[in-house]
Structures are given as C-alpha cells and as structure tokens.
mmCIF file as Biopython writes it, N, C-alpha, C and O atoms, coordinates in Angstrom:
data_model
#
loop_
_atom_site.group_PDB
_atom_site.id
_atom_site.type_symbol
_atom_site.label_atom_id
_atom_site.label_alt_id
_atom_site.label_comp_id
_atom_site.label_asym_id
_atom_site.label_entity_id
_atom_site.label_seq_id
_atom_site.pdbx_PDB_ins_code
_atom_site.Cartn_x
_atom_site.Cartn_y
_atom_site.Cartn_z
_atom_site.occupancy
_atom_site.B_iso_or_equiv
_atom_site.auth_seq_id
_atom_site.auth_asym_id
_atom_site.pdbx_PDB_model_num
ATOM 1   N N  . MET A ? 1  ? -9.989  2.502   4.908   1.0 0.0 1  A 1 
ATOM 2   C CA . MET A ? 1  ? -8.716  3.160   4.773   1.0 0.0 1  A 1 
ATOM 3   C C  . MET A ? 1  ? -9.067  4.611   4.869   1.0 0.0 1  A 1 
ATOM 4   O O  . MET A ? 1  ? -8.398  5.292   5.646   1.0 0.0 1  A 1 
ATOM 5   N N  . ALA A ? 2  ? -10.032 5.178   4.179   1.0 0.0 2  A 1 
ATOM 6   C CA . ALA A ? 2  ? -10.259 6.607   4.155   1.0 0.0 2  A 1 
ATOM 7   C C  . ALA A ? 2  ? -10.853 7.140   5.494   1.0 0.0 2  A 1 
ATOM 8   O O  . ALA A ? 2  ? -10.663 8.296   5.871   1.0 0.0 2  A 1 
ATOM 9   N N  . GLN A ? 3  ? -11.473 6.363   6.082   1.0 0.0 3  A 1 
ATOM 10  C CA . GLN A ? 3  ? -12.045 6.754   7.383   1.0 0.0 3  A 1 
ATOM 11  C C  . GLN A ? 3  ? -10.914 6.622   8.413   1.0 0.0 3  A 1 
ATOM 12  O O  . GLN A ? 3  ? -10.879 7.522   9.252   1.0 0.0 3  A 1 
ATOM 13  N N  . GLU A ? 4  ? -10.042 5.719   8.492   1.0 0.0 4  A 1 
ATOM 14  C CA . GLU A ? 4  ? -8.915  5.653   9.232   1.0 0.0 4  A 1 
ATOM 15  C C  . GLU A ? 4  ? -7.852  6.924   9.139   1.0 0.0 4  A 1 
ATOM 16  O O  . GLU A ? 4  ? -7.280  7.393   10.123  1.0 0.0 4  A 1 
ATOM 17  N N  . LEU A ? 5  ? -7.695  7.385   7.804   1.0 0.0 5  A 1 
ATOM 18  C CA . LEU A ? 5  ? -6.926  8.579   7.498   1.0 0.0 5  A 1 
ATOM 19  C C  . LEU A ? 5  ? -7.611  9.867   7.718   1.0 0.0 5  A 1 
ATOM 20  O O  . LEU A ? 5  ? -6.949  10.904  7.771   1.0 0.0 5  A 1 
ATOM 21  N N  . SER A ? 6  ? -9.062  9.870   7.865   1.0 0.0 6  A 1 
ATOM 22  C CA . SER A ? 6  ? -9.869  11.057  7.906   1.0 0.0 6  A 1 
ATOM 23  C C  . SER A ? 6  ? -9.776  11.746  6.708   1.0 0.0 6  A 1 
ATOM 24  O O  . SER A ? 6  ? -9.515  12.949  6.707   1.0 0.0 6  A 1 
ATOM 25  N N  . ILE A ? 7  ? -9.996  10.995  5.488   1.0 0.0 7  A 1 
ATOM 26  C CA . ILE A ? 7  ? -10.149 11.484  4.249   1.0 0.0 7  A 1 
ATOM 27  C C  . ILE A ? 7  ? -11.184 10.845  3.468   1.0 0.0 7  A 1 
ATOM 28  O O  . ILE A ? 7  ? -11.645 9.748   3.784   1.0 0.0 7  A 1 
ATOM 29  N N  . SER A ? 8  ? -11.566 11.509  2.445   1.0 0.0 8  A 1 
ATOM 30  C CA . SER A ? 8  ? -12.751 11.057  1.491   1.0 0.0 8  A 1 
ATOM 31  C C  . SER A ? 8  ? -12.221 9.773   0.836   1.0 0.0 8  A 1 
ATOM 32  O O  . SER A ? 8  ? -11.021 9.597   0.625   1.0 0.0 8  A 1 
ATOM 33  N N  . VAL A ? 9  ? -13.226 8.841   0.511   1.0 0.0 9  A 1 
ATOM 34  C CA . VAL A ? 9  ? -12.956 7.724   -0.271  1.0 0.0 9  A 1 
ATOM 35  C C  . VAL A ? 9  ? -12.447 8.105   -1.600  1.0 0.0 9  A 1 
ATOM 36  O O  . VAL A ? 9  ? -11.703 7.294   -2.151  1.0 0.0 9  A 1 
ATOM 37  N N  . GLN A ? 10 ? -12.733 9.234   -2.217  1.0 0.0 10 A 1 
ATOM 38  C CA . GLN A ? 10 ? -12.336 9.492   -3.485  1.0 0.0 10 A 1 
ATOM 39  C C  . GLN A ? 10 ? -10.892 9.936   -3.489  1.0 0.0 10 A 1 
ATOM 40  O O  . GLN A ? 10 ? -10.151 9.721   -4.449  1.0 0.0 10 A 1 
ATOM 41  N N  . THR A ? 11 ? -10.426 10.707  -2.133  1.0 0.0 11 A 1 
ATOM 42  C CA . THR A ? 11 ? -9.067  11.040  -2.127  1.0 0.0 11 A 1 
ATOM 43  C C  . THR A ? 11 ? -8.265  9.683   -1.796  1.0 0.0 11 A 1 
ATOM 44  O O  . THR A ? 11 ? -7.173  9.478   -2.327  1.0 0.0 11 A 1 
ATOM 45  N N  . ALA A ? 12 ? -8.753  8.907   -1.042  1.0 0.0 12 A 1 
ATOM 46  C CA . ALA A ? 12 ? -7.955  7.602   -0.845  1.0 0.0 12 A 1 
ATOM 47  C C  . ALA A ? 12 ? -7.842  6.884   -2.104  1.0 0.0 12 A 1 
ATOM 48  O O  . ALA A ? 12 ? -6.767  6.323   -2.315  1.0 0.0 12 A 1 
ATOM 49  N N  . SER A ? 13 ? -8.849  6.796   -3.062  1.0 0.0 13 A 1 
ATOM 50  C CA . SER A ? 13 ? -8.703  6.276   -4.330  1.0 0.0 13 A 1 
ATOM 51  C C  . SER A ? 13 ? -7.654  6.890   -5.251  1.0 0.0 13 A 1 
ATOM 52  O O  . SER A ? 13 ? -6.909  6.160   -5.905  1.0 0.0 13 A 1 
ATOM 53  N N  . LYS A ? 14 ? -7.583  8.209   -5.312  1.0 0.0 14 A 1 
ATOM 54  C CA . LYS A ? 14 ? -6.561  8.863   -6.029  1.0 0.0 14 A 1 
ATOM 55  C C  . LYS A ? 14 ? -5.259  8.511   -5.513  1.0 0.0 14 A 1 
ATOM 56  O O  . LYS A ? 14 ? -4.382  8.286   -6.346  1.0 0.0 14 A 1 
ATOM 57  N N  . HIS A ? 15 ? -4.945  8.411   -4.132  1.0 0.0 15 A 1 
ATOM 58  C CA . HIS A ? 15 ? -3.685  8.085   -3.593  1.0 0.0 15 A 1 
ATOM 59  C C  . HIS A ? 15 ? -3.255  6.761   -3.993  1.0 0.0 15 A 1 
ATOM 60  O O  . HIS A ? 15 ? -2.114  6.559   -4.407  1.0 0.0 15 A 1 
ATOM 61  N N  . ARG A ? 16 ? -4.318  5.658   -3.858  1.0 0.0 16 A 1 
ATOM 62  C CA . ARG A ? 16 ? -3.996  4.470   -4.239  1.0 0.0 16 A 1 
ATOM 63  C C  . ARG A ? 16 ? -3.577  4.180   -5.747  1.0 0.0 16 A 1 
ATOM 64  O O  . ARG A ? 16 ? -2.748  3.361   -6.144  1.0 0.0 16 A 1 
ATOM 65  N N  . GLY A ? 17 ? -4.360  5.060   -6.483  1.0 0.0 17 A 1 
ATOM 66  C CA . GLY A ? 17 ? -3.745  5.129   -7.953  1.0 0.0 17 A 1 
ATOM 67  C C  . GLY A ? 17 ? -2.491  5.686   -8.378  1.0 0.0 17 A 1 
ATOM 68  O O  . GLY A ? 17 ? -1.855  5.262   -9.343  1.0 0.0 17 A 1 
ATOM 69  N N  . SER A ? 18 ? -2.123  6.705   -7.594  1.0 0.0 18 A 1 
ATOM 70  C CA . SER A ? 18 ? -0.844  7.290   -7.581  1.0 0.0 18 A 1 
ATOM 71  C C  . SER A ? 18 ? 0.199   6.323   -7.237  1.0 0.0 18 A 1 
ATOM 72  O O  . SER A ? 18 ? 1.204   6.197   -7.936  1.0 0.0 18 A 1 
ATOM 73  N N  . ILE A ? 19 ? -0.013  5.631   -6.170  1.0 0.0 19 A 1 
ATOM 74  C CA . ILE A ? 19 ? 0.911   4.585   -5.741  1.0 0.0 19 A 1 
ATOM 75  C C  . ILE A ? 19 ? 1.028   3.413   -6.626  1.0 0.0 19 A 1 
ATOM 76  O O  . ILE A ? 19 ? 2.122   2.886   -6.828  1.0 0.0 19 A 1 
ATOM 77  N N  . PHE A ? 20 ? -0.095  2.975   -7.177  1.0 0.0 20 A 1 
ATOM 78  C CA . PHE A ? 20 ? -0.006  2.054   -8.118  1.0 0.0 20 A 1 
ATOM 79  C C  . PHE A ? 20 ? 0.787   2.402   -9.392  1.0 0.0 20 A 1 
ATOM 80  O O  . PHE A ? 20 ? 1.595   1.581   -9.826  1.0 0.0 20 A 1 
ATOM 81  N N  . THR A ? 21 ? 0.600   3.537   -9.985  1.0 0.0 21 A 1 
ATOM 82  C CA . THR A ? 21 ? 1.416   4.221   -11.070 1.0 0.0 21 A 1 
ATOM 83  C C  . THR A ? 21 ? 2.833   4.121   -10.698 1.0 0.0 21 A 1 
ATOM 84  O O  . THR A ? 21 ? 3.637   3.526   -11.416 1.0 0.0 21 A 1 
ATOM 85  N N  . LYS A ? 22 ? 3.152   4.676   -9.617  1.0 0.0 22 A 1 
ATOM 86  C CA . LYS A ? 22 ? 4.642   4.673   -9.143  1.0 0.0 22 A 1 
ATOM 87  C C  . LYS A ? 22 ? 5.382   3.410   -9.136  1.0 0.0 22 A 1 
ATOM 88  O O  . LYS A ? 22 ? 6.578   3.293   -9.404  1.0 0.0 22 A 1 
ATOM 89  N N  . LEU A ? 23 ? 4.532   2.427   -8.791  1.0 0.0 23 A 1 
ATOM 90  C CA . LEU A ? 23 ? 5.085   1.031   -8.481  1.0 0.0 23 A 1 
ATOM 91  C C  . LEU A ? 23 ? 5.059   0.331   -9.768  1.0 0.0 23 A 1 
ATOM 92  O O  . LEU A ? 23 ? 5.754   -0.676  -9.907  1.0 0.0 23 A 1 
ATOM 93  N N  . GLY A ? 24 ? 4.282   0.791   -10.778 1.0 0.0 24 A 1 
ATOM 94  C CA . GLY A ? 24 ? 4.075   0.010   -12.108 1.0 0.0 24 A 1 
ATOM 95  C C  . GLY A ? 24 ? 3.140   -1.114  -11.951 1.0 0.0 24 A 1 
ATOM 96  O O  . GLY A ? 24 ? 3.282   -2.028  -12.763 1.0 0.0 24 A 1 
ATOM 97  N N  . ILE A ? 25 ? 2.245   -1.226  -11.099 1.0 0.0 25 A 1 
ATOM 98  C CA . ILE A ? 25 ? 1.389   -2.116  -11.005 1.0 0.0 25 A 1 
ATOM 99  C C  . ILE A ? 25 ? -0.195  -1.724  -11.340 1.0 0.0 25 A 1 
ATOM 100 O O  . ILE A ? 25 ? -0.547  -0.544  -11.312 1.0 0.0 25 A 1 
ATOM 101 N N  . ASP A ? 26 ? -1.018  -2.675  -11.623 1.0 0.0 26 A 1 
ATOM 102 C CA . ASP A ? 26 ? -2.332  -2.322  -12.030 1.0 0.0 26 A 1 
ATOM 103 C C  . ASP A ? 26 ? -3.450  -2.480  -10.922 1.0 0.0 26 A 1 
ATOM 104 O O  . ASP A ? 26 ? -4.472  -1.798  -11.006 1.0 0.0 26 A 1 
ATOM 105 N N  . ASN A ? 27 ? -3.265  -3.364  -9.897  1.0 0.0 27 A 1 
ATOM 106 C CA . ASN A ? 27 ? -4.280  -3.697  -9.175  1.0 0.0 27 A 1 
ATOM 107 C C  . ASN A ? 27 ? -3.623  -4.255  -7.723  1.0 0.0 27 A 1 
ATOM 108 O O  . ASN A ? 27 ? -2.419  -4.445  -7.549  1.0 0.0 27 A 1 
ATOM 109 N N  . GLU A ? 28 ? -4.525  -4.442  -6.871  1.0 0.0 28 A 1 
ATOM 110 C CA . GLU A ? 28 ? -4.208  -4.996  -5.432  1.0 0.0 28 A 1 
ATOM 111 C C  . GLU A ? 28 ? -3.452  -6.407  -5.587  1.0 0.0 28 A 1 
ATOM 112 O O  . GLU A ? 28 ? -2.525  -6.701  -4.832  1.0 0.0 28 A 1 
ATOM 113 N N  . VAL A ? 29 ? -3.867  -7.201  -6.534  1.0 0.0 29 A 1 
ATOM 114 C CA . VAL A ? 29 ? -3.393  -8.516  -6.533  1.0 0.0 29 A 1 
ATOM 115 C C  . VAL A ? 29 ? -1.781  -8.326  -6.963  1.0 0.0 29 A 1 
ATOM 116 O O  . VAL A ? 29 ? -0.890  -8.993  -6.437  1.0 0.0 29 A 1 
ATOM 117 N N  . ASP A ? 30 ? -1.583  -7.483  -7.826  1.0 0.0 30 A 1 
ATOM 118 C CA . ASP A ? 30 ? -0.114  -7.119  -8.336  1.0 0.0 30 A 1 
ATOM 119 C C  . ASP A ? 30 ? 0.665   -6.643  -7.058  1.0 0.0 30 A 1 
ATOM 120 O O  . ASP A ? 30 ? 1.820   -7.007  -6.835  1.0 0.0 30 A 1 
ATOM 121 N N  . LEU A ? 31 ? -0.031  -5.819  -6.249  1.0 0.0 31 A 1 
ATOM 122 C CA . LEU A ? 31 ? 0.593   -5.296  -5.063  1.0 0.0 31 A 1 
ATOM 123 C C  . LEU A ? 31 ? 1.031   -6.369  -4.081  1.0 0.0 31 A 1 
ATOM 124 O O  . LEU A ? 31 ? 2.148   -6.391  -3.564  1.0 0.0 31 A 1 
ATOM 125 N N  . TYR A ? 32 ? -0.016  -7.332  -3.844  1.0 0.0 32 A 1 
ATOM 126 C CA . TYR A ? 32 ? 0.248   -8.441  -2.958  1.0 0.0 32 A 1 
ATOM 127 C C  . TYR A ? 32 ? 1.378   -9.265  -3.357  1.0 0.0 32 A 1 
ATOM 128 O O  . TYR A ? 32 ? 2.235   -9.682  -2.578  1.0 0.0 32 A 1 
ATOM 129 N N  . LYS A ? 33 ? 1.331   -9.522  -4.860  1.0 0.0 33 A 1 
ATOM 130 C CA . LYS A ? 33 ? 2.473   -10.413 -5.387  1.0 0.0 33 A 1 
ATOM 131 C C  . LYS A ? 33 ? 3.930   -9.609  -5.178  1.0 0.0 33 A 1 
ATOM 132 O O  . LYS A ? 33 ? 4.979   -10.216 -4.968  1.0 0.0 33 A 1 
ATOM 133 N N  . MET A ? 34 ? 3.849   -8.410  -5.252  1.0 0.0 34 A 1 
ATOM 134 C CA . MET A ? 34 ? 5.097   -7.640  -5.097  1.0 0.0 34 A 1 
ATOM 135 C C  . MET A ? 34 ? 5.557   -7.693  -3.670  1.0 0.0 34 A 1 
ATOM 136 O O  . MET A ? 34 ? 6.751   -7.899  -3.451  1.0 0.0 34 A 1 
ATOM 137 N N  . LEU A ? 35 ? 4.708   -7.523  -2.675  1.0 0.0 35 A 1 
ATOM 138 C CA . LEU A ? 35 ? 4.905   -7.631  -1.284  1.0 0.0 35 A 1 
ATOM 139 C C  . LEU A ? 35 ? 5.410   -9.109  -0.893  1.0 0.0 35 A 1 
ATOM 140 O O  . LEU A ? 35 ? 6.325   -9.286  -0.089  1.0 0.0 35 A 1 
ATOM 141 N N  . LEU A ? 36 ? 4.841   -9.972  -1.431  1.0 0.0 36 A 1 
ATOM 142 C CA . LEU A ? 36 ? 5.284   -11.372 -1.220  1.0 0.0 36 A 1 
ATOM 143 C C  . LEU A ? 36 ? 6.652   -11.755 -1.814  1.0 0.0 36 A 1 
ATOM 144 O O  . LEU A ? 36 ? 7.407   -12.557 -1.265  1.0 0.0 36 A 1 
ATOM 145 N N  . ALA A ? 37 ? 6.928   -11.104 -3.012  1.0 0.0 37 A 1 
ATOM 146 C CA . ALA A ? 37 ? 8.312   -11.242 -3.569  1.0 0.0 37 A 1 
ATOM 147 C C  . ALA A ? 37 ? 9.347   -10.445 -2.746  1.0 0.0 37 A 1 
ATOM 148 O O  . ALA A ? 37 ? 10.541  -10.746 -2.760  1.0 0.0 37 A 1 
ATOM 149 N N  . ALA A ? 38 ? 8.904   -9.537  -2.110  1.0 0.0 38 A 1 
ATOM 150 C CA . ALA A ? 38 ? 10.060  -8.642  -1.253  1.0 0.0 38 A 1 
ATOM 151 C C  . ALA A ? 38 ? 9.909   -9.239  0.110   1.0 0.0 38 A 1 
ATOM 152 O O  . ALA A ? 38 ? 10.492  -8.676  1.037   1.0 0.0 38 A 1 
ATOM 153 N N  . GLU A ? 39 ? 9.146   -10.390 0.362   1.0 0.0 39 A 1 
ATOM 154 C CA . GLU A ? 39 ? 9.198   -11.197 1.709   1.0 0.0 39 A 1 
ATOM 155 C C  . GLU A ? 39 ? 8.860   -10.267 2.811   1.0 0.0 39 A 1 
ATOM 156 O O  . GLU A ? 39 ? 9.549   -10.189 3.828   1.0 0.0 39 A 1 
ATOM 157 N N  . VAL A ? 40 ? 7.648   -9.466  2.574   1.0 0.0 40 A 1 
ATOM 158 C CA . VAL A ? 40 ? 7.079   -8.578  3.641   1.0 0.0 40 A 1 
ATOM 159 C C  . VAL A ? 40 ? 6.247   -9.351  4.462   1.0 0.0 40 A 1 
ATOM 160 O O  . VAL A ? 40 ? 5.391   -10.078 3.959   1.0 0.0 40 A 1 
ATOM 161 N N  . ASN A ? 41 ? 6.423   -9.263  5.772   1.0 0.0 41 A 1 
ATOM 162 C CA . ASN A ? 41 ? 5.574   -10.083 6.712   1.0 0.0 41 A 1 
ATOM 163 C C  . ASN A ? 41 ? 4.178   -9.388  6.600   1.0 0.0 41 A 1 
ATOM 164 O O  . ASN A ? 41 ? 4.074   -8.290  7.145   1.0 0.0 41 A 1 
ATOM 165 N N  . LEU A ? 42 ? 3.147   -9.884  5.982   1.0 0.0 42 A 1 
ATOM 166 C CA . LEU A ? 42 ? 1.942   -9.424  5.889   1.0 0.0 42 A 1 
ATOM 167 C C  . LEU A ? 42 ? 0.932   -9.255  7.075   1.0 0.0 42 A 1 
ATOM 168 O O  . LEU A ? 42 ? -0.022  -8.486  7.193   1.0 0.0 42 A 1 
ATOM 169 N N  . ASP A ? 43 ? 1.434   -10.211 7.917   1.0 0.0 43 A 1 
ATOM 170 C CA . ASP A ? 43 ? 0.658   -10.361 9.218   1.0 0.0 43 A 1 
ATOM 171 C C  . ASP A ? 43 ? 1.160   -9.273  10.124  1.0 0.0 43 A 1 
ATOM 172 O O  . ASP A ? 43 ? 0.469   -9.054  11.119  1.0 0.0 43 A 1 
ATOM 173 N N  . ALA A ? 44 ? 2.090   -8.658  9.974   1.0 0.0 44 A 1 
ATOM 174 C CA . ALA A ? 44 ? 2.510   -7.539  10.811  1.0 0.0 44 A 1 
ATOM 175 C C  . ALA A ? 44 ? 1.826   -6.323  10.642  1.0 0.0 44 A 1 
ATOM 176 O O  . ALA A ? 44 ? 2.172   -5.342  11.301  1.0 0.0 44 A 1 
ATOM 177 N N  . GLY A ? 45 ? 0.910   -6.267  9.849   1.0 0.0 45 A 1 
ATOM 178 C CA . GLY A ? 45 ? 0.045   -5.001  9.561   1.0 0.0 45 A 1 
ATOM 179 C C  . GLY A ? 45 ? 0.868   -3.984  8.869   1.0 0.0 45 A 1 
ATOM 180 O O  . GLY A ? 45 ? 2.017   -4.224  8.498   1.0 0.0 45 A 1 
ATOM 181 N N  . PRO A ? 46 ? 0.185   -2.672  8.673   1.0 0.0 46 A 1 
ATOM 182 C CA . PRO A ? 46 ? 0.970   -1.595  8.022   1.0 0.0 46 A 1 
ATOM 183 C C  . PRO A ? 46 ? 2.294   -1.185  8.513   1.0 0.0 46 A 1 
ATOM 184 O O  . PRO A ? 46 ? 3.043   -0.587  7.741   1.0 0.0 46 A 1 
ATOM 185 N N  . ALA A ? 47 ? 2.655   -1.440  9.701   1.0 0.0 47 A 1 
ATOM 186 C CA . ALA A ? 47 ? 3.940   -0.999  10.332  1.0 0.0 47 A 1 
ATOM 187 C C  . ALA A ? 47 ? 5.068   -1.575  9.616   1.0 0.0 47 A 1 
ATOM 188 O O  . ALA A ? 47 ? 6.141   -0.990  9.470   1.0 0.0 47 A 1 
ATOM 189 N N  . ALA A ? 48 ? 4.733   -3.025  9.063   1.0 0.0 48 A 1 
ATOM 190 C CA . ALA A ? 48 ? 5.689   -3.748  8.472   1.0 0.0 48 A 1 
ATOM 191 C C  . ALA A ? 48 ? 6.325   -3.138  7.177   1.0 0.0 48 A 1 
ATOM 192 O O  . ALA A ? 48 ? 7.472   -3.409  6.822   1.0 0.0 48 A 1 
ATOM 193 N N  . LEU A ? 49 ? 5.445   -2.248  6.466   1.0 0.0 49 A 1 
ATOM 194 C CA . LEU A ? 49 ? 5.828   -1.485  5.367   1.0 0.0 49 A 1 
ATOM 195 C C  . LEU A ? 49 ? 6.802   -0.314  5.594   1.0 0.0 49 A 1 
ATOM 196 O O  . LEU A ? 49 ? 7.433   0.200   4.671   1.0 0.0 49 A 1 
ATOM 197 N N  . VAL A ? 50 ? 6.893   0.100   6.965   1.0 0.0 50 A 1 
ATOM 198 C CA . VAL A ? 50 ? 7.724   1.389   7.178   1.0 0.0 50 A 1 
ATOM 199 C C  . VAL A ? 50 ? 9.179   0.862   7.458   1.0 0.0 50 A 1 
ATOM 200 O O  . VAL A ? 50 ? 9.390   0.059   8.367   1.0 0.0 50 A 1 
ATOM 201 N N  . PRO A ? 51 ? 10.141  1.329   6.671   1.0 0.0 51 A 1 
ATOM 202 C CA . PRO A ? 51 ? 11.518  0.924   7.077   1.0 0.0 51 A 1 
ATOM 203 C C  . PRO A ? 51 ? 11.823  1.393   8.451   1.0 0.0 51 A 1 
ATOM 204 O O  . PRO A ? 51 ? 11.201  2.340   8.931   1.0 0.0 51 A 1 
ATOM 205 N N  . PRO A ? 52 ? 12.832  0.720   9.155   1.0 0.0 52 A 1 
ATOM 206 C CA . PRO A ? 52 ? 13.293  1.075   10.414  1.0 0.0 52 A 1 
ATOM 207 C C  . PRO A ? 52 ? 14.006  2.480   10.413  1.0 0.0 52 A 1 
ATOM 208 O O  . PRO A ? 52 ? 14.479  2.882   9.349   1.0 0.0 52 A 1 
ATOM 209 N N  . ALA A ? 53 ? 14.096  3.177   11.448  1.0 0.0 53 A 1 
ATOM 210 C CA . ALA A ? 53 ? 14.796  4.424   11.507  1.0 0.0 53 A 1 
ATOM 211 C C  . ALA A ? 53 ? 16.176  4.166   11.496  1.0 0.0 53 A 1 
ATOM 212 O O  . ALA A ? 53 ? 16.578  3.082   11.918  1.0 0.0 53 A 1 
ATOM 213 N N  . SER A ? 54 ? 17.018  5.081   11.039  1.0 0.0 54 A 1 
ATOM 214 C CA . SER A ? 54 ? 18.557  4.746   10.862  1.0 0.0 54 A 1 
ATOM 215 C C  . SER A ? 54 ? 19.172  5.416   12.154  1.0 0.0 54 A 1 
ATOM 216 O O  . SER A ? 54 ? 20.384  5.357   12.361  1.0 0.0 54 A 1 
#
C-alpha cells in the first residue's frame, strides 16, 4: 500500500492507525467485519469504497 501511494511504510501505518481510531476499530479483522456489515462488494477493489459523485 505504501509503495502504491509513494509514501513510507511508517506513514502508511500512521494513516491506518488514524483511520482505525476514527472508525472505532482495533484491527483489519474488525475493518473486514464492518465492510461486510455495510455490504461493501470487496471483490470490486478500492473503488468500491468511494461513494459515487452527486
């Protein structure tokens, strides 16, 4: 992920931690469960997480 965004691994880790804090989750498993509960199509890739433009 860090390489794809052209940032350091440490920066990516800090961003991930910030997102987890904002979502009130502790780890990737909790994130996965949250996405499943929201019925996000995980096979669609990252674009599935971006809401459509109004």
